[in-house]
C-alpha positions in Angstrom: -26.8 -3.4 6.5 -26.4 -3.0 2.7 -28.6 -0.5 0.7 -28.6 -0.4 -3.1 -30.0 2.4 -5.1 -30.1 3.1 -8.9 -28.8 6.5 -10.0 -28.9 7.4 -13.7 -29.1 3.7 -14.6 -26.0 2.7 -12.6 -26.0 0.8 -9.3 -24.6 2.7 -6.4 -24.0 0.6 -3.3 -24.0 2.2 0.1 -22.7 0.2 3.1 -23.6 1.5 6.5 -22.2 -1.3 8.6 -21.1 -4.9 7.9 -23.5 -7.7 8.6 -23.5 -8.9 12.2 -21.8 -12.3 12.6 -24.2 -15.1 13.5 -22.8 -15.7 17.0 -24.8 -12.7 18.1 -28.0 -14.5 17.1 -27.1 -17.4 19.3 -25.2 -19.6 16.8 -21.5 -20.0 16.0 -20.6 -18.4 12.6 -19.6 -20.3 9.5 -18.2 -19.0 6.2 -21.3 -20.2 4.5 -23.3 -17.6 6.4 -21.2 -14.6 5.1 -23.4 -12.4 2.9 -22.9 -9.2 0.9 -19.6 -7.4 1.0 -17.4 -9.2 3.4 -14.7 -7.2 5.3 -11.7 -8.9 6.8 -9.5 -7.2 9.5 -6.0 -8.0 8.1 -3.6 -8.9 11.0 -6.5 -7.7 13.2 -6.5 -4.3 11.5 -2.9 -3.4 11.5 -3.4 0.3 10.9 -5.8 0.6 13.8 -4.3 -1.9 16.4 -1.0 -3.7 17.0 -0.8 -6.3 14.3 -1.2 -9.9 15.2 -1.7 -9.1 18.9 -4.3 -10.6 21.1 -5.5 -7.1 22.1 -5.8 -6.1 18.4 -7.6 -9.3 17.4 -10.0 -8.9 20.4 -10.6 -5.3 19.5 -11.5 -6.3 16.0 -14.0 -8.8 17.4 -15.4 -6.3 19.8 -16.0 -3.4 17.3 -17.6 -5.7 14.7 -16.1 -3.6 11.9 -15.2 -6.8 10.1 -16.9 -10.1 9.7 -13.6 -12.0 9.4 -10.4 -11.6 11.4 -7.1 -12.5 9.9 -3.8 -13.4 11.5 -0.4 -15.0 10.5 1.1 -18.2 11.8 4.7 -19.3 12.3 6.2 -22.5 13.7 8.8 -22.6 16.5 11.6 -25.2 16.5 9.6 -27.4 18.9 6.6 -27.4 16.6 4.6 -24.8 18.6 2.5 -22.6 16.3 2.5 -18.9 17.1 1.1 -15.7 15.7 3.5 -13.5 13.8 3.9 -12.3 10.3 7.7 -12.0 9.7 10.2 -14.8 9.7 12.2 -12.8 12.2 11.4 -11.0 15.5 13.1 -7.8 14.5 10.3 -5.6 13.2 7.5 -6.0 15.7 9.0 -7.4 18.9 11.6 -6.5 21.5 13.9 -9.3 20.3 15.9 -10.1 17.2 16.6 -13.2 15.3 14.6 -16.0 13.6 11.3 -17.0 15.0 12.1 -20.6 14.1 15.0 -20.6 16.5 12.8 -20.3 19.6 11.0 -22.9 21.6 7.8 -22.5 23.6 9.6 -21.3 26.8 11.6 -18.7 24.9 8.5 -17.5 23.0 6.9 -16.6 26.4 9.6 -14.1 27.0 9.0 -12.1 23.7 7.0 -8.9 23.8 5.3 -7.1 20.9 6.2 -3.4 20.4 3.1 -1.4 19.3 3.8 0.8 16.3 4.1 4.4 17.5 1.9 5.6 14.6 -1.2 3.8 16.1 -3.9 5.9 17.6 -4.7 5.2 21.3 -2.6 3.7 24.0 -1.3 0.1 23.4 1.0 -1.6 25.9 3.6 -4.1 25.0 2.2 -7.6 25.3 3.1 -11.3 24.8 2.4 -12.4 21.2 -0.1 -15.2 21.3 0.1 -18.8 20.1 -2.3 -20.1 17.5 -4.1 -22.2 20.0 -4.7 -19.2 22.3 -6.3 -17.3 19.4 -8.5 -20.2 18.4 -9.6 -20.6 22.0 -10.4 -16.9 22.4 -12.0 -16.1 19.0 -13.0 -19.5 17.6 -16.7 -19.9 17.4 -17.2 -16.2 17.9 -16.3 -15.0 14.3 -15.0 -16.4 11.1 -11.2 -16.5 11.1 -8.5 -16.4 8.4 -5.0 -17.7 9.2 -2.0 -17.7 6.8 0.2 -20.8 7.1 3.6 -19.1 6.6 5.3 -22.4 7.0 3.7 -25.2 4.9 5.2 -27.8 7.2 2.8 -26.6 9.9 -0.3 -27.6 8.0 -0.9 -31.0 9.7 -0.6 -29.3 13.2 -2.9 -26.4 12.1 -5.5 -29.0 10.9 -5.2 -30.7 14.2 -5.8 -27.5 16.2 -8.8 -26.5 14.0 -10.4 -29.9 14.0 -10.1 -30.3 17.8 -12.1 -27.1 18.3 -14.7 -28.1 15.6 -13.8 -24.9 13.5 -13.3 -26.5 10.1 -16.2 -24.5 8.6 -15.3 -21.2 10.2 -11.5 -20.9 9.6 -9.9 -20.2 6.2 -6.4 -21.6 5.9 -4.4 -19.3 3.5 -1.3 -19.9 1.4 0.3 -18.4 -1.7 0.9 -22.0 -3.0 -1.8 -23.8 -5.0 -0.2 -27.1 -3.8 -0.6 -26.1 -0.2 -4.2 -25.0 -0.8 -4.9 -28.4 -2.3 -3.4 -30.2 0.7 -5.5 -28.1 3.0 -8.6 -29.0 1.0 -7.8 -32.7 1.2 -7.4 -32.4 5.0 -11.0 -31.1 5.2 -10.1 -27.5 5.7 -11.4 -24.4 3.9 -8.6 -23.5 1.5 -7.7 -19.9 0.7 -5.2 -19.0 -2.0 -3.6 -15.6 -2.2 -1.9 -14.3 -5.4 0.2 -11.2 -6.1 -0.4 -8.8 -9.0 2.6 -10.3 -10.8 1.4 -13.9 -10.4 -2.1 -13.0 -11.6 -0.8 -12.0 -15.0 -0.2 -15.7 -15.8 -2.7 -17.4 -13.5 -5.5 -19.6 -14.7 -7.7 -19.5 -11.6 -10.4 -21.6 -13.0 -8.0 -24.6 -12.6 -8.3 -24.1 -8.8 -12.1 -23.9 -8.5 -12.4 -27.6 -7.3 -10.4 -27.1 -4.2 -10.1 -23.3 -3.4 -12.9 -21.9 -1.3 -11.5 -18.3 -1.3 -9.3 -16.6 -3.9 -7.4 -13.7 -2.3 -6.3 -11.3 -5.1 -4.0 -8.3 -5.1 -6.0 -5.2 -5.6 -3.2 -3.7 -7.7 -3.7 -6.3 -10.4 -4.8 -5.2 -13.9 -8.5 -5.0 -14.6 -8.4 -8.0 -16.9 -6.6 -10.1 -14.3 -9.2 -9.3 -11.7 -12.0 -10.0 -14.1 -10.5 -13.4 -14.9 -10.3 -14.2 -11.2 -14.0 -13.1 -10.7 -15.1 -15.3 -13.6 -13.1 -18.3 -12.4 -16.0 -20.1 -10.7 -14.4 -19.8 -7.3 -17.3 -18.5 -5.1 -15.3 -16.0 -3.0 -12.9 -13.5 -4.6 -11.6 -11.0 -2.1 -9.1 -8.2 -2.7 -6.0 -7.6 -0.5 -4.7 -5.4 1.1 -7.1 -2.5 0.5 -6.7 0.5 2.8 -8.4 3.3 0.9 -12.1 3.8 -0.1 -11.0 4.5 -3.7 -9.1 1.2 -4.0 -12.0 -0.6 -2.3 -14.5 0.8 -4.7 -12.5 -0.3 -7.7 -12.2 -3.8 -6.4 -15.9 -4.0 -5.8 -16.7 -2.5 -9.2 -14.6 -5.2 -10.9 -16.6 -7.9 -9.2 -14.7 -8.8 -5.9 -17.2 -9.7 -3.1 -14.8 -9.2 -0.2 -12.2 -6.7 1.1 -9.2 -7.6 3.2 -8.0 -4.4 4.9 -5.7 -3.0 7.6 -8.3 -0.3 8.2 -11.6 -2.0 8.7 -13.1 0.9 10.8 -12.3 3.4 8.1 -13.6 1.4 5.2 -16.8 0.2 6.9 -17.7 3.8 7.9 -17.1 5.1 4.4 -19.9 4.5 1.9 -19.2 2.6 -1.3 -19.6 4.7 -4.4 
């Protein structure tokens, strides 16, 4: 629910909870149905649950603190698509080495190591495949996946189309060329840009094929303004983990927030 009030001539926006995804009204959600300030649980909410884990993704779905759930994708040497952010296993799992060096059988032996700073009790678990996440969460909420390996795009498209999720899954990349390929495949294309890239970007050039422009909240005011005025319908800021940074992004015109702390931000009013 979103409530707007006018105080001394200035709009003050107070968010009590995000809008409830449409599946709870009996229909599968689509990106078109997203309204108001949209919150995305980045890597499932990596400050509140083990990042890119099935338990974390399901927790984000269950709590409804975010309308969109984000995860990262990598490709194994046999073409299997799996959920992990880094190119190596070192930081978040009990193994070491390149993700790309594994096959499907070896992947099943990997276990995620929950960060000790997380609140609550989280057990080590097998990191999921992309297919498993689409099967568990697809049709229940809007999803956002980052294609870390551009070569995986045809396989990602196949998995998304097979489940009839083309209107409820954003496919994210840092490359305008990859975003254009995703668009031509009939997918919803998301393009993320760093603060450094945004200094020279001309985002209006991408409005014909980018459904969601994902901008670095640390960018200069003028660069964020240029993104908001680009004609791209959705301009969401990443990765925003404090109310103060969220409020600035919204004040400058962003209409979505990508965060590792969805519970914190959705429970803190916007000022």
